[in-house]
Backbone of each chain as ProteinMPNN parsed JSONL, in Angstrom:
{"seq_chain_A": "MALSEENEKNIGLTVLLAWLIPGAGHWYIGERKRAWIYFIVITLLFGTGIWVGGALSTVNLQTNTAWFFAEIFAGSYTLLALLIGQLPGAVASYGKTLDLATIYAGVAGLLNLLVVLDAIDRCHSMVKPMSPISNSKGARS", "coords_chain_A": {"N_chain_A": [[107.045, 79.941, 72.047], [108.612, 78.155, 73.411], [110.895, 79.574, 74.012], [109.941, 81.47, 75.874], [109.282, 79.768, 77.951], [111.754, 78.881, 78.746], [112.768, 81.192, 79.813], [111.194, 81.545, 82.012], [110.403, 82.695, 85.245], [110.351, 82.204, 88.779], [107.588, 83.433, 90.256], [106.838, 83.866, 92.893], [109.277, 83.86, 94.234], [110.377, 86.063, 93.026], [108.74, 88.135, 94.016], [109.269, 87.915, 96.757], [112.042, 88.473, 96.851], [112.021, 91.06, 95.765], [110.594, 92.418, 97.707], [112.195, 92.031, 99.982], [114.778, 93.166, 99.379], [115.091, 96.19, 97.846], [114.821, 96.26, 94.366], [115.976, 93.77, 94.001], [114.256, 91.83, 93.015], [113.914, 92.611, 90.357], [116.508, 92.307, 89.511], [116.722, 89.553, 89.665], [114.952, 88.756, 87.623], [116.337, 89.603, 85.465], [116.488, 92.29, 84.844], [118.737, 94.249, 85.143], [119.836, 96.933, 85.125], [117.596, 98.471, 85.815], [117.137, 97.389, 88.302], [119.362, 98.308, 89.77], [118.821, 101.061, 89.796], [116.415, 101.181, 91.299], [117.334, 100.069, 93.701], [119.353, 101.885, 94.578], [117.965, 104.389, 94.775], [115.752, 103.869, 96.53], [117.066, 102.857, 98.771], [118.599, 105.101, 99.494], [116.524, 106.932, 100.131], [115.135, 105.619, 102.257], [117.274, 105.265, 104.002], [117.946, 107.931, 104.52], [115.703, 108.722, 105.967], [115.925, 107.115, 108.317], [118.384, 107.947, 109.18], [117.941, 110.637, 109.755], [115.813, 110.63, 111.682], [116.436, 108.608, 113.453], [116.393, 105.122, 114.357], [114.656, 104.144, 116.307], [112.256, 105.725, 116.726], [111.385, 106.271, 114.139], [110.755, 103.882, 112.783], [108.345, 102.345, 114.154], [105.942, 100.42, 115.54], [104.145, 100.861, 117.633], [104.104, 103.649, 118.318], [104.014, 104.924, 115.904], [102.059, 104.017, 114.099], [100.466, 104.155, 111.645], [102.309, 105.012, 109.678], [104.07, 102.94, 109.884], [102.906, 100.837, 108.509], [103.289, 101.632, 105.928], [106.05, 101.715, 105.798], [106.755, 99.054, 106.129], [106.762, 97.828, 103.696], [109.258, 98.147, 102.722], [110.679, 95.976, 103.415], [113.48, 94.155, 104.275], [114.894, 96.343, 105.175], [113.181, 97.649, 106.929], [112.87, 95.694, 108.885], [115.5, 95.529, 109.775], [115.82, 98.127, 110.765], [113.99, 98.026, 112.859], [115.31, 96.24, 114.538], [117.686, 97.668, 115.083], [116.588, 99.799, 116.432], [116.047, 98.653, 118.868], [118.422, 98.49, 120.143], [120.658, 99.249, 122.899], [120.947, 102.636, 123.839], [119.578, 103.812, 121.834], [117.802, 106.627, 120.772], [114.773, 108.461, 121.133], [112.898, 110.374, 118.707], [111.249, 113.522, 118.0], [108.564, 115.731, 116.926], [109.302, 118.02, 114.25], [111.559, 116.698, 113.251], [110.923, 113.962, 113.495], [108.635, 113.868, 111.887], [109.683, 114.425, 109.321], [111.488, 112.297, 109.034], [109.793, 110.031, 109.106], [108.224, 110.479, 106.87], [110.092, 110.248, 104.781], [110.998, 107.542, 105.155], [108.564, 106.183, 104.991], [107.623, 106.864, 102.406], [109.656, 105.673, 100.946], [109.089, 102.99, 101.507], [106.531, 102.747, 100.294], [107.214, 103.275, 97.653], [108.734, 101.023, 97.194], [106.717, 99.133, 97.241], [105.453, 99.758, 94.845], [107.529, 99.024, 93.164], [107.646, 96.275, 93.656], [105.176, 95.492, 92.569], [105.658, 96.206, 89.935], [107.687, 94.405, 89.343], [106.244, 92.016, 89.467], [104.509, 92.396, 87.317], [106.342, 92.535, 85.17], [107.437, 90.019, 85.367], [105.249, 88.435, 84.715], [104.852, 89.28, 82.06], [107.072, 88.224, 80.894], [106.65, 85.464, 80.642], [104.509, 85.266, 78.982], [103.536, 85.235, 75.48], [105.064, 87.673, 73.324], [103.581, 90.87, 73.487], [102.054, 93.858, 72.185], [102.923, 96.084, 74.242], [104.166, 98.48, 74.43], [104.14, 101.911, 73.517], [104.76, 104.334, 70.873], [106.509, 106.11, 72.099], [107.973, 104.676, 73.84], [106.902, 104.271, 76.299], [105.079, 102.476, 78.835], [101.761, 101.125, 78.658]], "CA_chain_A": [[106.644, 79.6, 73.422], [109.719, 77.463, 74.067], [111.795, 80.606, 74.533], [109.377, 82.056, 77.081], [109.336, 78.78, 79.037], [113.146, 78.878, 79.237], [112.981, 82.415, 80.585], [110.199, 81.644, 83.069], [110.965, 82.897, 86.582], [109.441, 81.92, 89.892], [106.98, 84.722, 90.622], [106.872, 83.978, 94.358], [110.643, 84.24, 94.601], [110.551, 87.447, 92.552], [108.062, 89.02, 94.975], [110.007, 87.86, 98.029], [113.305, 89.205, 96.685], [111.705, 92.485, 95.55], [110.17, 92.979, 98.994], [113.309, 92.017, 100.934], [115.795, 94.149, 98.991], [114.587, 96.923, 96.673], [115.546, 95.999, 93.123], [116.456, 92.383, 93.891], [113.314, 91.105, 92.152], [114.247, 92.957, 88.976], [117.804, 91.668, 89.257], [116.439, 88.123, 89.46], [114.316, 88.525, 86.313], [117.262, 90.018, 84.419], [116.435, 93.749, 84.604], [119.826, 94.66, 86.039], [119.943, 98.398, 85.251], [116.427, 98.927, 86.561], [117.354, 96.934, 89.68], [120.303, 99.236, 90.411], [118.122, 102.34, 90.014], [115.5, 101.007, 92.441], [118.114, 99.825, 94.919], [120.038, 103.111, 95.012], [117.024, 105.453, 95.165], [114.961, 103.496, 97.719], [117.997, 102.775, 99.905], [118.925, 106.476, 99.911], [115.358, 107.552, 100.779], [114.895, 104.977, 103.557], [118.434, 105.581, 104.835], [117.828, 109.324, 104.969], [114.681, 108.73, 107.018], [116.462, 106.539, 109.56], [119.517, 108.814, 109.577], [117.409, 111.886, 110.326], [114.953, 110.443, 112.856], [116.844, 107.502, 114.306], [115.599, 103.918, 114.079], [113.68, 103.858, 117.361], [110.966, 106.39, 116.525], [110.981, 106.294, 112.721], [110.082, 102.604, 112.511], [107.806, 101.95, 115.458], [104.536, 100.021, 115.371], [103.307, 101.391, 118.712], [103.952, 105.108, 118.321], [103.966, 105.441, 114.534], [101.38, 102.858, 113.507], [100.041, 104.336, 110.253], [103.493, 105.041, 108.82], [104.733, 101.636, 109.931], [102.345, 99.978, 107.462], [103.922, 102.042, 104.671], [107.476, 101.368, 105.875], [106.958, 97.596, 106.12], [106.983, 97.381, 102.311], [110.696, 98.208, 102.437], [111.202, 94.647, 103.722], [114.593, 93.926, 105.202], [115.308, 97.613, 105.764], [112.297, 97.903, 108.074], [113.208, 94.724, 109.929], [116.801, 95.954, 110.299], [115.599, 99.338, 111.564], [113.339, 97.588, 114.108], [116.357, 95.645, 115.384], [118.588, 98.754, 115.522], [115.841, 100.589, 117.413], [116.041, 97.965, 120.168], [119.77, 98.52, 120.728], [120.822, 100.24, 123.965], [121.476, 103.912, 123.344], [118.676, 104.376, 120.829], [117.124, 107.811, 121.31], [113.533, 108.789, 120.417], [112.844, 111.706, 118.093], [109.93, 114.14, 118.101], [108.292, 116.954, 116.173], [109.683, 118.174, 112.849], [112.534, 115.67, 112.883], [110.215, 112.691, 113.33], [107.762, 114.009, 110.707], [110.511, 114.317, 108.118], [112.046, 110.946, 108.973], [108.746, 109.054, 108.768], [107.805, 110.705, 105.473], [111.118, 109.645, 103.916], [110.988, 106.077, 105.264], [107.257, 105.716, 104.501], [107.597, 106.989, 100.942], [110.55, 104.617, 100.439], [108.333, 101.741, 101.573], [105.473, 102.751, 99.279], [107.876, 103.14, 96.347], [109.115, 99.609, 97.023], [105.492, 98.42, 96.874], [105.321, 99.988, 93.401], [108.577, 98.23, 92.519], [107.22, 94.869, 93.745], [104.105, 95.324, 91.584], [106.306, 96.269, 88.621], [108.403, 93.133, 89.163], [105.216, 91.004, 89.164], [104.045, 92.675, 85.951], [107.403, 92.16, 84.217], [107.571, 88.56, 85.459], [104.125, 87.903, 83.933], [105.032, 89.564, 80.631], [108.156, 87.371, 80.392], [106.185, 84.106, 80.336], [103.507, 85.327, 77.927], [104.064, 85.631, 74.179], [105.237, 89.12, 73.213], [102.394, 91.63, 73.116], [102.435, 95.269, 71.986], [102.622, 96.88, 75.44], [104.831, 99.774, 74.357], [103.727, 102.808, 72.457], [105.873, 104.84, 70.084], [107.438, 106.875, 72.935], [108.682, 103.764, 74.721], [106.237, 104.202, 77.602], [104.143, 101.361, 78.976], [100.366, 101.574, 78.751]], "C_chain_A": [[107.784, 78.913, 74.181], [110.677, 78.456, 74.701], [111.267, 81.185, 75.846], [109.392, 81.072, 78.251], [110.739, 78.698, 79.632], [113.39, 80.061, 80.154], [112.04, 82.532, 81.79], [110.871, 81.745, 84.439], [109.886, 82.614, 87.615], [108.883, 83.239, 90.421], [107.004, 84.943, 92.138], [108.24, 84.43, 94.84], [110.924, 85.684, 94.183], [109.957, 88.431, 93.548], [108.842, 89.077, 96.294], [111.301, 88.673, 97.946], [113.055, 90.709, 96.555], [111.296, 93.152, 96.851], [111.37, 93.086, 99.956], [114.344, 93.098, 100.635], [115.29, 94.88, 97.754], [115.457, 96.672, 95.441], [115.975, 94.559, 92.926], [115.54, 91.534, 92.999], [113.606, 91.36, 90.688], [115.593, 92.348, 88.572], [117.583, 90.197, 88.906], [115.821, 87.856, 88.083], [115.146, 89.1, 85.155], [117.249, 91.501, 84.085], [117.474, 94.423, 85.497], [119.923, 96.176, 86.223], [118.815, 98.963, 86.091], [116.598, 98.574, 88.046], [118.28, 97.891, 90.428], [119.631, 100.567, 90.729], [117.219, 102.24, 91.238], [116.276, 100.87, 93.748], [118.713, 101.128, 95.455], [119.03, 104.139, 95.538], [116.289, 105.087, 96.456], [115.855, 103.38, 98.951], [118.347, 104.172, 100.418], [117.749, 107.124, 100.648], [115.121, 106.952, 102.165], [116.032, 105.314, 104.525], [118.382, 107.005, 105.364], [116.822, 109.427, 106.11], [115.22, 108.244, 108.349], [117.602, 107.409, 110.093], [119.001, 110.061, 110.288], [116.694, 111.618, 111.652], [115.409, 109.38, 113.836], [115.891, 106.322, 114.139], [114.461, 103.719, 115.079], [112.307, 104.456, 117.08], [110.467, 106.284, 115.088], [110.242, 105.016, 112.341], [109.605, 102.052, 113.839], [106.311, 101.671, 115.33], [103.622, 100.663, 116.418], [103.051, 102.898, 118.577], [103.746, 105.698, 116.929], [103.231, 104.442, 113.636], [101.083, 103.035, 112.016], [101.234, 104.312, 109.3], [104.191, 103.693, 108.796], [104.23, 100.734, 108.803], [102.8, 100.412, 106.066], [105.383, 101.575, 104.646], [107.731, 99.872, 105.718], [107.195, 97.065, 104.709], [108.452, 97.488, 101.906], [111.421, 96.964, 102.946], [112.325, 94.605, 104.727], [115.052, 95.217, 105.867], [114.476, 97.913, 107.017], [112.647, 96.964, 109.229], [114.538, 95.091, 110.594], [116.656, 97.179, 111.199], [114.917, 98.999, 112.89], [114.37, 97.015, 115.076], [117.286, 96.729, 115.933], [117.905, 99.599, 116.596], [115.795, 99.962, 118.803], [117.404, 98.001, 120.86], [119.831, 99.53, 121.87], [121.45, 101.516, 123.406], [120.609, 104.536, 122.283], [117.843, 105.488, 121.46], [115.895, 108.122, 120.462], [113.616, 110.186, 119.81], [111.406, 112.21, 118.116], [109.778, 115.247, 117.065], [108.699, 116.909, 114.715], [110.613, 117.062, 112.386], [111.839, 114.344, 112.605], [109.304, 112.73, 112.101], [108.549, 113.75, 109.425], [111.027, 112.887, 107.94], [110.988, 109.93, 108.54], [108.256, 109.238, 107.336], [108.813, 110.055, 104.526], [111.039, 108.113, 103.952], [109.672, 105.507, 104.721], [107.151, 105.776, 102.992], [108.512, 105.935, 100.314], [109.836, 103.266, 100.434], [107.268, 101.659, 100.495], [106.06, 102.653, 97.864], [108.298, 101.694, 96.122], [107.893, 98.741, 96.722], [105.249, 98.549, 95.366], [106.32, 99.126, 92.628], [108.219, 96.738, 92.541], [106.145, 94.592, 92.688], [104.67, 95.351, 90.163], [107.038, 94.96, 88.326], [107.419, 92.019, 88.806], [104.762, 91.16, 87.71], [105.081, 92.231, 84.921], [107.61, 90.654, 84.206], [106.474, 87.891, 84.628], [104.366, 88.09, 82.442], [106.166, 88.741, 80.035], [107.655, 86.006, 79.956], [105.114, 84.098, 79.254], [104.193, 85.595, 76.592], [104.114, 87.149, 74.104], [103.958, 89.807, 72.765], [102.783, 93.1, 72.983], [102.072, 96.13, 73.181], [103.242, 98.259, 75.365], [104.227, 100.625, 73.255], [104.965, 103.405, 71.784], [106.894, 105.604, 70.92], [108.218, 105.968, 73.88], [108.065, 103.658, 76.088], [105.257, 103.05, 77.619], [102.742, 101.905, 79.128], [99.858, 101.448, 80.171]], "O_chain_A": [[107.918, 79.05, 75.397], [111.208, 78.218, 75.786], [112.018, 81.372, 76.803], [109.502, 81.481, 79.407], [110.912, 78.482, 80.831], [114.117, 79.959, 81.141], [112.093, 83.527, 82.513], [111.786, 80.984, 84.753], [108.691, 82.764, 87.363], [109.621, 84.06, 90.968], [107.169, 86.07, 92.605], [108.355, 85.269, 95.734], [111.612, 86.426, 94.884], [110.581, 89.436, 93.887], [109.045, 90.148, 96.865], [111.618, 89.453, 98.843], [113.766, 91.525, 97.142], [111.612, 94.319, 97.078], [111.537, 94.09, 100.647], [114.739, 93.853, 101.523], [115.08, 94.255, 96.715], [116.675, 96.852, 95.478], [116.303, 94.158, 91.81], [116.006, 90.626, 92.31], [113.553, 90.443, 89.868], [115.78, 91.928, 87.43], [118.184, 89.671, 87.969], [116.13, 86.847, 87.449], [114.707, 89.084, 84.005], [117.922, 91.93, 83.147], [117.133, 95.082, 86.48], [120.075, 96.655, 87.347], [119.026, 99.811, 86.958], [116.249, 99.36, 88.927], [118.019, 98.244, 91.579], [119.844, 101.135, 91.8], [117.252, 103.106, 92.112], [115.924, 101.471, 94.763], [118.592, 101.432, 96.642], [119.217, 104.696, 96.62], [116.211, 105.902, 97.375], [115.451, 103.76, 100.05], [118.389, 104.403, 101.626], [117.944, 107.787, 101.667], [114.929, 107.684, 103.136], [115.802, 105.607, 105.698], [118.731, 107.259, 106.516], [117.054, 110.128, 107.095], [115.005, 108.874, 109.385], [117.758, 107.58, 111.302], [119.559, 110.485, 111.3], [116.945, 112.308, 112.64], [114.848, 109.253, 114.924], [114.717, 106.507, 113.817], [113.413, 103.179, 114.723], [111.298, 103.76, 117.187], [109.262, 106.216, 114.851], [109.22, 105.065, 111.656], [110.348, 101.384, 114.557], [105.52, 102.571, 115.047], [102.466, 100.973, 116.131], [101.916, 103.357, 118.709], [103.344, 106.854, 116.799], [103.712, 104.074, 112.564], [101.411, 102.162, 111.213], [101.184, 103.675, 108.247], [104.83, 103.338, 107.806], [104.994, 99.97, 108.213], [102.702, 99.632, 105.119], [105.885, 101.108, 103.624], [108.787, 99.464, 105.235], [107.759, 95.984, 104.536], [108.845, 96.974, 100.859], [112.651, 96.907, 102.909], [112.15, 94.971, 105.889], [115.545, 95.194, 106.994], [115.003, 98.37, 108.031], [112.713, 97.375, 110.388], [114.688, 94.98, 111.811], [117.283, 97.265, 112.256], [115.22, 99.601, 113.92], [114.315, 97.27, 116.279], [117.632, 96.71, 117.114], [118.545, 100.056, 117.544], [115.537, 100.646, 119.794], [117.532, 97.597, 122.015], [119.144, 100.551, 121.831], [122.375, 101.462, 122.596], [120.86, 105.666, 121.863], [117.26, 105.32, 122.531], [115.949, 108.059, 119.233], [114.308, 111.064, 120.327], [110.465, 111.426, 118.236], [110.744, 115.646, 116.414], [108.483, 115.914, 114.023], [110.479, 116.546, 111.276], [112.125, 113.68, 111.608], [109.209, 111.75, 111.362], [108.14, 112.968, 108.567], [111.006, 112.341, 106.837], [111.258, 109.069, 107.703], [107.914, 108.265, 106.664], [108.421, 109.384, 103.571], [111.016, 107.466, 102.906], [109.671, 104.464, 104.066], [106.647, 104.845, 102.364], [108.184, 105.368, 99.272], [109.957, 102.493, 99.484], [107.114, 100.622, 99.85], [105.471, 102.023, 96.986], [108.232, 101.191, 95.0], [108.008, 97.73, 96.03], [104.889, 97.579, 94.698], [105.998, 98.571, 91.577], [108.458, 96.024, 91.567], [106.2, 93.576, 91.995], [104.215, 94.607, 89.294], [107.012, 94.467, 87.199], [107.709, 91.178, 87.955], [104.648, 90.18, 86.973], [104.731, 91.619, 83.912], [107.921, 90.073, 83.166], [106.725, 86.911, 83.928], [104.12, 87.181, 81.649], [106.232, 88.568, 78.818], [108.177, 85.44, 78.995], [104.834, 83.053, 78.668], [105.305, 86.122, 76.562], [103.311, 87.835, 74.736], [103.324, 89.393, 71.794], [103.748, 93.539, 73.609], [101.056, 96.824, 73.168], [102.887, 99.134, 76.156], [103.851, 100.123, 72.196], [106.09, 103.018, 72.098], [108.043, 105.738, 70.499], [109.048, 106.455, 74.648], [108.638, 103.018, 76.969], [104.678, 102.682, 76.597], [102.541, 103.0, 79.654], [98.705, 101.778, 80.446]]}, "seq_chain_B": "MMTIFGLIMAMPLLTPMLFDGSRLWMLLPLTLGISIVYKATKLEDLRALPVAALLLWLTIVGGMIAVAIGLYILIALFQ", "coords_chain_B": {"N_chain_B": [[132.805, 96.754, 123.319], [133.04, 99.732, 121.597], [133.711, 100.084, 118.272], [135.444, 102.118, 115.778], [134.155, 101.862, 113.363], [131.69, 101.015, 114.278], [130.866, 103.291, 115.647], [130.613, 105.118, 113.526], [128.632, 103.883, 111.973], [126.522, 103.12, 113.728], [125.787, 105.212, 115.503], [124.515, 107.437, 114.064], [122.181, 106.15, 113.313], [121.02, 105.533, 115.667], [120.741, 107.857, 117.109], [118.748, 110.682, 116.741], [118.899, 113.338, 114.26], [119.495, 116.819, 114.856], [117.091, 118.939, 113.794], [116.561, 121.903, 112.731], [116.073, 123.672, 110.706], [114.121, 124.779, 107.802], [111.754, 122.442, 106.633], [110.947, 122.308, 104.069], [112.897, 122.353, 102.054], [113.769, 119.775, 102.052], [111.936, 118.516, 100.585], [112.681, 118.5, 97.954], [114.813, 116.492, 97.284], [113.272, 114.255, 97.971], [111.02, 114.275, 96.224], [112.412, 114.074, 93.868], [113.457, 111.494, 94.043], [111.031, 110.035, 94.034], [110.157, 110.672, 91.454], [112.148, 109.492, 89.846], [111.919, 106.706, 90.448], [109.23, 106.232, 89.765], [109.177, 106.868, 87.022], [111.014, 105.002, 86.105], [109.569, 102.667, 86.358], [107.703, 103.034, 84.4], [108.935, 103.487, 81.9], [110.167, 101.703, 79.09], [112.579, 101.891, 77.763], [115.454, 102.715, 79.267], [117.21, 104.723, 78.686], [115.876, 107.03, 78.252], [115.244, 107.845, 80.728], [116.599, 109.881, 82.476], [115.828, 112.454, 81.423], [113.027, 112.233, 81.385], [112.458, 111.773, 84.097], [113.44, 114.125, 85.205], [111.738, 116.031, 84.048], [109.28, 115.238, 85.162], [109.854, 115.667, 87.84], [110.239, 118.461, 87.88], [107.656, 119.192, 87.173], [106.181, 118.282, 89.4], [107.328, 119.808, 91.505], [106.902, 122.4, 90.52], [104.101, 122.364, 90.383], [103.449, 122.127, 93.105], [104.461, 124.514, 94.068], [102.788, 126.258, 92.687], [100.321, 125.588, 93.831], [100.838, 126.399, 96.456], [101.162, 129.17, 96.094], [98.62, 129.791, 95.139], [97.006, 129.104, 97.376], [98.04, 130.919, 99.209], [97.25, 133.368, 98.102], [94.493, 133.032, 98.225], [94.062, 132.901, 101.003], [94.981, 135.437, 101.695], [93.071, 137.024, 100.451], [90.673, 136.442, 101.813], [91.125, 137.01, 104.439]], "CA_chain_B": [[133.683, 97.872, 122.951], [132.558, 100.377, 120.366], [134.772, 100.35, 117.297], [135.218, 103.331, 114.971], [133.106, 101.497, 112.406], [130.434, 101.009, 115.027], [130.493, 104.688, 115.909], [130.174, 105.746, 112.28], [127.421, 103.257, 111.459], [125.414, 102.966, 114.673], [125.332, 106.428, 116.174], [123.498, 108.191, 113.319], [120.934, 105.388, 113.252], [120.456, 105.474, 117.017], [120.48, 109.204, 117.617], [118.176, 111.544, 115.699], [119.588, 114.594, 113.961], [118.791, 118.044, 115.254], [116.621, 119.497, 112.536], [115.938, 123.183, 113.073], [115.774, 124.452, 109.506], [112.854, 124.521, 107.128], [111.648, 121.1, 106.054], [110.521, 122.389, 102.666], [114.019, 122.016, 101.17], [113.89, 118.312, 101.994], [110.948, 118.054, 99.602], [113.314, 118.369, 96.635], [115.346, 115.142, 97.038], [112.202, 113.26, 98.089], [110.25, 114.243, 94.978], [113.311, 113.574, 92.814], [113.458, 110.03, 94.195], [109.73, 109.541, 93.574], [110.131, 110.825, 89.993], [113.044, 108.503, 89.218], [111.349, 105.355, 90.584], [107.98, 106.145, 88.999], [109.488, 106.834, 85.584], [111.705, 103.733, 85.821], [108.552, 101.616, 86.19], [106.888, 103.317, 83.212], [109.686, 103.495, 80.641], [110.822, 100.464, 78.667], [113.951, 102.25, 77.413], [115.956, 103.502, 80.396], [118.014, 105.866, 78.237], [115.018, 108.221, 78.326], [114.897, 108.08, 82.142], [117.012, 111.154, 83.099], [115.006, 113.581, 80.965], [111.641, 112.01, 81.818], [112.396, 111.961, 85.554], [113.645, 115.551, 85.471], [110.497, 116.731, 83.681], [108.263, 114.916, 86.172], [110.269, 116.345, 89.076], [109.924, 119.885, 87.715], [106.194, 119.306, 87.189], [105.714, 118.13, 90.791], [107.765, 120.973, 92.295], [106.167, 123.553, 89.986], [102.697, 122.218, 90.802], [103.328, 122.416, 94.538], [104.665, 125.962, 94.221], [101.556, 126.897, 92.197], [99.294, 125.384, 94.865], [101.201, 127.259, 97.595], [100.847, 130.565, 95.726], [97.151, 129.864, 95.084], [96.478, 129.109, 98.751], [98.473, 132.181, 99.829], [96.361, 134.419, 97.57], [93.155, 132.749, 98.764], [94.05, 133.31, 102.416], [95.135, 136.893, 101.735], [91.807, 137.622, 100.03], [89.573, 136.213, 102.757], [91.516, 137.319, 105.816]], "C_chain_B": [[133.226, 98.45, 121.614], [133.734, 100.661, 119.43], [134.462, 101.645, 116.549], [134.111, 103.073, 113.958], [131.734, 101.534, 113.072], [129.935, 102.411, 115.31], [129.916, 105.345, 114.662], [128.811, 105.2, 111.871], [126.242, 103.336, 112.437], [124.886, 104.289, 115.204], [124.302, 107.223, 115.366], [122.168, 107.455, 113.24], [120.248, 105.323, 114.615], [120.014, 106.842, 117.517], [119.906, 110.084, 116.511], [119.0, 112.803, 115.477], [118.791, 115.754, 114.536], [118.383, 118.755, 113.976], [115.858, 120.778, 112.818], [115.467, 123.965, 111.848], [114.414, 124.125, 108.919], [112.868, 123.142, 106.485], [111.353, 121.149, 104.562], [111.642, 122.022, 101.694], [114.171, 120.513, 101.03], [112.869, 117.69, 101.043], [111.622, 117.748, 98.263], [113.932, 116.989, 96.393], [114.272, 114.046, 97.111], [111.418, 113.141, 96.783], [111.116, 113.785, 93.799], [113.365, 112.041, 92.848], [112.167, 109.406, 93.69], [109.674, 109.576, 92.039], [110.957, 109.742, 89.309], [112.414, 107.109, 89.266], [110.086, 105.215, 89.731], [108.271, 106.03, 87.512], [110.212, 105.542, 85.199], [110.712, 102.584, 85.661], [107.794, 101.802, 84.874], [107.65, 103.136, 81.904], [110.27, 102.123, 80.335], [112.298, 100.732, 78.372], [114.504, 103.195, 78.48], [116.848, 104.67, 79.97], [117.211, 107.16, 78.303], [114.734, 108.634, 79.773], [115.345, 109.44, 82.684], [116.116, 112.326, 82.716], [113.575, 113.438, 81.481], [111.487, 112.261, 83.318], [112.549, 113.438, 85.918], [112.373, 116.354, 85.161], [109.395, 116.484, 84.711], [108.562, 115.645, 87.476], [109.923, 117.836, 89.022], [108.414, 120.122, 87.746], [105.653, 119.237, 88.617], [106.053, 119.386, 91.598], [107.012, 122.223, 91.841], [104.709, 123.54, 90.405], [102.511, 122.571, 92.269], [103.546, 123.907, 94.823], [103.395, 126.708, 93.792], [100.43, 126.764, 93.224], [99.557, 126.3, 96.064], [100.843, 128.715, 97.31], [99.333, 130.765, 95.712], [96.534, 129.946, 96.469], [96.83, 130.41, 99.473], [97.549, 133.325, 99.398], [94.961, 134.271, 98.165], [93.033, 133.226, 100.218], [94.128, 134.827, 102.535], [93.83, 137.603, 101.37], [90.72, 137.541, 101.101], [89.936, 136.5, 104.212], [90.927, 138.642, 106.282]], "O_chain_B": [[133.053, 97.727, 120.633], [134.647, 101.407, 119.784], [133.369, 102.198, 116.666], [133.252, 103.921, 113.717], [130.757, 102.019, 112.502], [128.739, 102.69, 115.225], [128.892, 106.026, 114.711], [127.931, 105.962, 111.469], [125.107, 103.585, 112.031], [123.676, 104.468, 115.339], [123.297, 107.651, 115.933], [121.123, 108.093, 113.111], [119.043, 105.086, 114.702], [119.036, 106.962, 118.254], [120.518, 110.218, 115.451], [119.702, 113.275, 116.373], [117.571, 115.678, 114.683], [119.234, 119.131, 113.17], [114.662, 120.752, 113.107], [114.577, 124.811, 111.941], [113.66, 123.312, 109.455], [113.855, 122.73, 105.876], [111.494, 120.143, 103.867], [111.384, 121.45, 100.635], [114.65, 120.028, 100.004], [112.928, 116.499, 100.737], [111.194, 116.855, 97.531], [113.611, 116.36, 95.385], [114.351, 113.04, 96.406], [111.18, 112.036, 96.295], [110.614, 113.184, 92.849], [113.324, 111.385, 91.807], [112.188, 108.382, 93.007], [109.204, 108.63, 91.407], [110.526, 109.148, 88.32], [112.374, 106.409, 88.254], [109.896, 104.203, 89.056], [107.685, 105.197, 86.82], [110.039, 105.045, 84.086], [110.972, 101.636, 84.919], [107.298, 100.832, 84.301], [107.081, 102.685, 80.91], [110.806, 101.459, 81.222], [113.162, 99.913, 78.686], [114.071, 104.343, 78.581], [117.203, 105.512, 80.795], [117.778, 108.249, 78.397], [114.07, 109.641, 80.019], [114.531, 110.118, 83.313], [115.694, 113.1, 83.575], [112.982, 114.406, 81.956], [110.516, 112.878, 83.758], [111.878, 113.939, 86.82], [111.989, 117.244, 85.92], [108.667, 117.403, 85.086], [107.663, 116.171, 88.132], [109.389, 118.4, 89.977], [107.95, 121.13, 88.279], [104.785, 120.02, 89.003], [105.2, 119.954, 92.278], [106.543, 123.007, 92.665], [104.144, 124.58, 90.743], [101.54, 123.231, 92.639], [102.903, 124.484, 95.7], [102.976, 127.664, 94.445], [99.68, 127.711, 93.457], [98.635, 126.899, 96.616], [100.293, 129.409, 98.166], [98.824, 131.77, 96.207], [95.644, 130.761, 96.71], [96.031, 130.938, 100.246], [97.123, 134.139, 100.217], [94.33, 135.253, 98.556], [92.05, 133.857, 100.606], [93.442, 135.433, 103.358], [93.522, 138.661, 101.919], [89.938, 138.477, 101.268], [89.133, 136.257, 105.112], [91.157, 139.054, 107.419]]}, "name": "protein", "num_of_chains": 2, "seq": "MALSEENEKNIGLTVLLAWLIPGAGHWYIGERKRAWIYFIVITLLFGTGIWVGGALSTVNLQTNTAWFFAEIFAGSYTLLALLIGQLPGAVASYGKTLDLATIYAGVAGLLNLLVVLDAIDRCHSMVKPMSPISNSKGARSMMTIFGLIMAMPLLTPMLFDGSRLWMLLPLTLGISIVYKATKLEDLRALPVAALLLWLTIVGGMIAVAIGLYILIALFQ"}
């Protein structure tokens, strides 16, 4: 138990970091490789969405309300996109382009929600005594 | 004053791309990303990730193709 207390991490900070920057929560709890995977994949997906549709229309609470609630889970990326969308020169997108952009950014946000939940789960399992959560194939139950 | 860095970084984020082609091809990188993240949450040993993610990706793409073919046949039958 002494070992697990030494390794105990602040769960609130883990959630905040995981929400703000994809993978940062895992980095904080010591899962560095996993953190890099989450960071690269989610950044590429969200970046593709904003690149394709532009920040103004892709992340927009007024015109794209339902997708906005998926995108908000990408944390700082969504906030950054909201700020970029307010810059002069930002152009709105429509139709196929907007559909594709919102799907990419929304899926990136929802994947980051999964990553946040995974970080919480791993943070909890760090403070508990070791339990047999893995099966013979190395997959979690 | 707009710097070169500003042009490279800001313009693509401010101006949408013209997207005339089929969107279906964009499904492939999206589902690959979903497969990688999902499998990374499930696997304890990340050395198994490439194969597991690839198999999941092929399953998703294959499943969607099967659904598309099924719907195409269904529509063709009842038209």
